[in-house]
N, C-alpha and C positions, 0 to 999 in steps of 0.2 A: 504493500500500500504506500509506504513512504517513498519508494523508488518511483512509483507512478506519479505521486504528487510533485516530486522533484522534477520529473520530466515535463510536467505541465507548466510549472513555474519557469523552467529553462526556456521552453517554447514561447512563453509569453514575455520573456525578457525580465522576469521579476525575481529570479532566483538570487542573482548576485546582490541586488539592493536589500533583499530580505535578510540574507546571510550577514551582510555588513551591519544592518540594523541590530540584529540579534547579538552579534559580537560586540558592538558598541555598548549595548545595554549590559552585557555580561562584564565588560571592562569597567563600566561605571560602578556597578555593584561591588566588584572586587576592590576598586579604589576606595569606596566608602568603608568597606570592611577593614582595609589596611589602615585608614585613619583612626579607626576605633580600636583595633586589636593588634596592629602590626608590631608595636613595641613589645607586647607580651610574647609574641611569637619569636621575635629576635632574641629576647632574654632566654627563652626556653632553648632555642637553637644553640646559643652561645654556651649554655650550661652543659648540654649533652656533648657538644664537640670538645669542650674543655675536659670533661670526664674521659673522653677517648684520647686525650693528648693531642688533639688536632687544632691548629690555629685556623679558624674559619674567619675570613676577613671580608669586609664590605667591598663590593666591586660593582661595576656598571652603574645602574640608576641609584642603587642604595649608597654607593660611594659618592656619586655626584650630589645627591641630596644632602648627605652629611657635611660635605665640604662647602657647597654653595648655599644651601638653604638652611643649614644647621638643623636638619630634620628630614623627614620623608618628603619626597616630591609629591605634591598634592594629587597628581593624577596617576601615580605609580600603583599598579594593581598587585605587585608582589615584592618580595625582597630578594635581592641577588647577593649571594655569598660565594666566595671563591675558596677553594682548598687546594693545597699542593697534592697532586696525585700520589707522590711518594710518601705522604704522611698517612694515607688512609689505612685504617685497620681492616682486617678481613671480615670482622663482625659488625661493620658499620651499619648495615641495614637493620640488623637485629637490635642494635642499641638505639637507632633512630626510631624504630617501631615502638620499642619499650617506652620511649619518651613522648610518644603521641604523634610522631611524624610518619605519615603513611606514604610510601613510595607509590607514585601514580604514573610516572613516565621516565624513560631513559632515552637519550639520544646517543647513538653509537655509530662508529665507523663500520660500514658493511664489510669491508675487506678483512678487517682484523678483529671485529667485535669489541674494540676498545670503547668504553663508555666515556663520553665527553661532557655530558650534562645530565643532571637528574632533577626532577621536580617532585617535591613532597607536599602533601596537604596536612595542614594543622588547624583544626577548628574552622574549616572552610576557607582558610587562607593558603596561599601558595608560596613556597620557598624554593627558589631555583639555586642549585648548586653547580657551579662551573669548576671543572677540574683543570688546574693549571700545570703545565709542564715546563721545565727549564730547558732553554736552548741557547747556548752561548751566553750573551749578556742580557738575555730577555727571558721573560715568561710568556707563554701563549695559552689561550683557551680557544676552543673551536665553537663557532657560531653557525647554527643551521639556518639556511635560507629557504625561501619558497622555491618550489620547483619551477623550472622555466616555463612549462606549459600545462602541467597536470595539477589536479586538486590533490590534497595531501594524502587521501586514502589510496588513490591510484599510484601516486609516487611511491608511497611506502610499500606497496605491493609489487612494484616493478624496479625502477632504476634508482630509487632513493632521491635524496635532496642534495643540492649543491651546498658547499659550506666554505667558510673562510677561517683563517687563523687570525686572531686578534692579538697583536704583540704589545707588551708593556715592558718597561725597564725592570730588570730583576732587582729586587731590593728585599730588605727584611721587613718585618711587620711589628707594630707596637700597638698596645691598647691605648685608645683615646676616649675621652668622654663623649657620649652621644645620648642625649635626652635622658640623662641620669644613669645610663649604663656605661661600662668601659668595654669597648668592642675593638677587636683587631682591625687595623687599617694599614695599607702599605705606607712605609715611611716616606717614600717619594710619591705622595698622593697627587701632587701637581703634575708630575711626569706621567703618571698613569692616566689622569683625566685628559691631558693634552694628547696622549697616544690614542685614547678611545674616542674622544669627542672633538678634537682639534683645539687649537690655541684659544678659540673663542668660547670655550666651555662655560665661562662665567655668565654668558648672555643666554638666557632661556630662549628656546625656539618653540613658538606656538605650534601645536599639533605636530610635535616631533615624531618622525618615523625613522626606521632603520635606514632609509634612503638619505638621511641627513648626516650619516657618518662621513667624516672627512679625516680619516685616521690611518693608523698603521695596520691596515687590513691587507692580508695576502690571500688571494684566492687559492684554495686547495684543490688538488685533483681527486681527493677522497670524496666519496658519497656517503651521506649519513642517513640513518633510518631511525624510526621511533618504535619503542617497545612500551606498551601500556600494561598497567597492573590494576586489577580490580580492588 
C-alpha cells in the first residue's frame, strides 16, 4: 500500500515536497528536544565515556556552538562527539547500552567494514559519534554524503554512498567549561573550526547546509553504507 501511495505522489510531483516537509518538521522537533534535554544527554555521555577511559570531545556543530555561541546552536537537532578510534574498548556498545544509549545506526566503509560513525538514541535525543583516525599531522573523520542519483534505500542496497574525509590538525584534548559541565574539546579549537567551517566560522550562515562547507575536505574513493538497529 505504501509503495502505491509513493508512486502516486511521485507521478503527481508531490513526493519530494512532502518528504522535505516531513523532514523539516522532524528536524524542528528534535531541535526543541535538544534545547530542553541536550545538556543532560551530554552529561550522561561524558560520564559513560569517562568510565570507559575514552576522551569523547565536542566536534562539528557541538564544537562550533560551544566556541561561538557558548552553548548549543539553536537549530542543532543532535550532539556531535568525536572519539579516537584507537581508544575504543571492545565492550563499548554494551557499556553505552547499560547507560541508556541505544545504538540505532552505523555508517561503515563497504570494502573493509570499518565503522566511521555511529548514532545513538537517548530519551528520544540523538548522539552522533564520529571516529577519528590519525594520519600524519592530522586527524580525519569520514562524512557520508547523499548518493549522486538514488534515494538512500536504493543506494544502501546497491553501490552505497559517496563520502569525504574531513581533516583537522592533530592536537591533544582538554576539559573546558561548557554550560556548567567540563567537557573535552580539542586544544586547537580555532584550527579545527577553520578546517571544518572555513576562516569565517564566527559568522553564522542562515539555513546552513553541508553545501556551505569550505574546508579541508578530501573526496574519498570509498563507498559507505548504513546499518540500522532496532
